[in-house]
C-alpha positions in Angstrom: 0.0 32.3 -59.1 -2.3 33.3 -62.0 -0.8 36.7 -63.0 2.5 37.5 -64.6 5.0 39.8 -62.8 4.1 42.6 -65.2 0.3 42.2 -64.6 0.9 41.9 -60.9 2.9 45.1 -60.8 0.3 46.9 -63.0 -2.5 45.8 -60.7 -0.5 46.7 -57.5 0.3 50.1 -58.9 -3.3 50.9 -59.9 -4.6 49.8 -56.5 -2.0 51.8 -54.7 -2.8 54.9 -56.8 -6.5 54.7 -56.0 -5.8 54.1 -52.3 -3.3 57.0 -52.0 -5.7 59.3 -53.8 -8.6 58.6 -51.4 -10.9 61.6 -51.6 -11.1 62.0 -47.8 -7.3 62.5 -47.6 -7.0 66.1 -49.0 -3.3 66.4 -48.0 -2.5 63.3 -50.1 -5.0 63.8 -52.9 -2.8 65.9 -55.3 -1.4 63.4 -57.7 2.0 65.1 -58.0 2.9 65.8 -54.4 6.0 64.1 -53.0 3.9 62.6 -50.1 1.4 61.1 -52.6 4.2 59.5 -54.6 5.8 58.0 -51.6 2.5 56.6 -50.2 1.6 55.2 -53.7 4.9 53.5 -54.1 5.0 52.0 -50.6 1.5 50.6 -51.0 2.3 49.2 -54.5 5.4 47.4 -53.1 3.4 46.0 -50.2 0.7 44.7 -52.5 3.2 43.3 -55.0 5.4 41.6 -52.4 2.4 40.1 -50.5 1.0 38.7 -53.7 4.4 37.3 -54.8 5.0 35.8 -51.4 1.6 34.2 -51.1 1.4 33.3 -54.8 -1.9 35.0 -55.3 -3.0 37.7 -57.8 -2.3 41.3 -56.7 -6.1 41.9 -56.9 -6.6 39.3 -54.2 -4.4 41.0 -51.6 -6.8 42.4 -49.0 -6.8 45.8 -47.4 -6.5 43.9 -44.1 -3.3 42.2 -45.2 -1.8 45.5 -46.5 -2.7 47.2 -43.2 -1.1 44.4 -41.1 2.3 44.9 -42.6 2.0 48.7 -42.2 0.8 48.7 -38.6 3.2 46.1 -37.4 6.4 47.6 -38.8 6.8 44.5 -41.1 7.1 46.2 -44.5 10.9 46.2 -44.6 10.9 42.5 -43.6 8.4 41.7 -46.3 10.3 43.5 -49.0 13.7 42.1 -48.1 12.4 38.5 -47.9 10.5 38.7 -51.2 12.1 38.5 -54.7 11.2 41.9 -56.2 13.3 41.4 -59.4 11.2 41.4 -62.5 13.5 42.2 -65.4 10.7 42.2 -67.9 8.9 45.0 -66.0 10.0 48.5 -66.8 10.1 50.7 -63.7 9.1 47.7 -61.7 9.2 46.9 -58.0 13.0 46.6 -57.8 13.4 50.0 -59.5 10.8 51.5 -57.2 12.5 50.1 -54.1 15.8 51.5 -55.3 14.2 55.0 -55.7 12.7 54.8 -52.2 16.2 54.0 -50.9 17.4 57.6 -51.7 17.9 59.9 -48.7 16.3 63.3 -48.4 17.3 66.3 -46.4 14.3 67.8 -44.6 15.7 71.3 -45.2 16.2 70.6 -49.0 13.3 68.4 -50.0 12.7 67.2 -53.6 11.3 69.6 -56.2 7.7 68.7 -55.6 5.0 69.9 -53.2 5.6 68.1 -49.9 5.4 68.1 -46.1 8.5 69.6 -44.6 10.5 68.6 -41.5 11.0 64.8 -42.0 14.2 63.5 -43.4 15.5 60.0 -44.1 15.1 57.6 -47.0 12.1 57.7 -49.2 11.0 54.4 -47.7 11.2 55.7 -44.2 9.4 58.9 -45.0 6.8 57.0 -47.1 6.2 54.5 -44.3 5.6 57.4 -41.9 3.2 59.1 -44.2 1.4 55.8 -45.1 1.1 54.8 -41.4 -0.5 58.2 -40.7 -3.0 57.8 -43.6 -3.9 54.1 -43.3 -6.7 54.6 -40.8 -8.5 56.9 -43.2 -7.8 54.6 -46.1 -9.3 51.7 -44.1 -12.4 53.8 -43.3 -12.8 54.7 -47.0 -12.7 51.1 -48.1 -14.7 49.5 -45.2 -17.0 52.2 -43.9 -17.2 53.9 -40.5 -19.4 51.3 -38.7 -22.1 52.9 -36.7 -20.0 56.1 -35.9 -18.1 58.6 -38.0 -15.3 61.0 -37.1 -16.7 63.8 -35.0 -19.8 61.9 -33.7 -20.7 62.5 -30.0 -20.8 59.3 -28.0 -21.3 58.1 -24.5 -19.0 55.5 -23.0 -21.2 52.9 -21.4 -18.8 50.3 -20.2 -15.4 49.9 -18.5 -13.6 52.3 -16.2 -14.7 55.3 -18.3 -18.4 54.5 -18.2 -20.5 57.6 -18.2 -17.9 59.7 -20.0 -18.8 61.8 -23.0 -16.4 61.7 -25.9 -16.0 62.5 -29.6 -15.1 59.8 -32.2 -11.6 60.1 -33.7 -11.0 57.0 -35.8 -12.2 53.4 -36.1 -10.0 50.5 -35.1 -9.9 46.8 -36.2 -8.9 43.4 -34.8 -5.5 41.9 -35.6 -5.1 38.3 -36.9 -1.4 37.7 -36.4 -1.5 34.1 -37.5 -2.7 35.1 -41.0 -0.9 38.5 -41.0 -4.1 40.4 -41.6 -6.5 42.9 -40.0 -10.2 41.9 -39.6 -11.7 45.0 -41.1 -15.4 44.5 -40.9 -16.9 45.7 -38.6 -14.7 48.0 -36.6 -13.6 46.5 -33.3 -13.8 49.8 -31.6 -12.9 53.5 -31.8 -10.3 55.9 -30.7 -12.2 58.7 -28.9 -11.3 62.1 -27.5 -12.4 63.1 -24.1 -12.4 66.9 -23.6 -9.7 67.9 -21.1 -7.8 64.6 -21.4 -4.5 64.3 -23.1 -4.4 61.5 -25.6 -7.2 59.4 -27.0 -9.0 56.5 -25.4 -9.5 53.2 -27.2 -13.0 51.9 -26.5 -14.6 48.7 -27.7 -17.6 49.1 -30.0 -20.0 47.5 -27.5 -19.1 50.1 -24.9 -20.2 53.1 -27.0 -23.6 54.5 -27.7 -24.6 57.7 -29.6 -25.1 60.8 -27.5 -27.7 63.1 -29.0 -28.5 65.2 -25.9 -25.2 67.0 -25.2 -23.6 69.9 -27.1 -20.5 68.9 -29.0 -17.5 69.0 -26.6 -14.8 71.5 -27.4 
């Protein structure tokens, strides 16, 4: 471990702020919305806890490691199994976790701009919001690969070969042994097929750009 708890928390908080404020996330971009605050604090805690557990600087925690905990419902386990006490750090990780432990009534949300309809503790709401945003955060940090959201594609392999679709989001491989996601390049994409309920998840090698067909509705 090369950084102090104070430096580790400062770095984790700064990284979390930048990630939560990603420009392509307009609903999370306002710095003083309740959703933004929750996403920021959840990300900061994950970065700090992973750095503390692995005894590495907070700057060395990768986006793949952060994402693994978020996508595999492991955040609560990580936080409860990591010592978050840092008495010398004002408003530090333990204080933040305590704040996230408060419960909120969806009909009487906090006095900040927010998304309505979701109750529970701050941590539960924050995990939900962060889980919804992490795909875009990943794309912001590691690029879109050969396709971007909205691109028209033709599925060339598998049971859906010959089907036209539209790119939704990129996806990445999971490395469970090291608790990380392999984020470069994308392993495949979630695509929408007009008239079909739900997205398909197609490997990258089974997709090609379609430039001859009007954009499906």
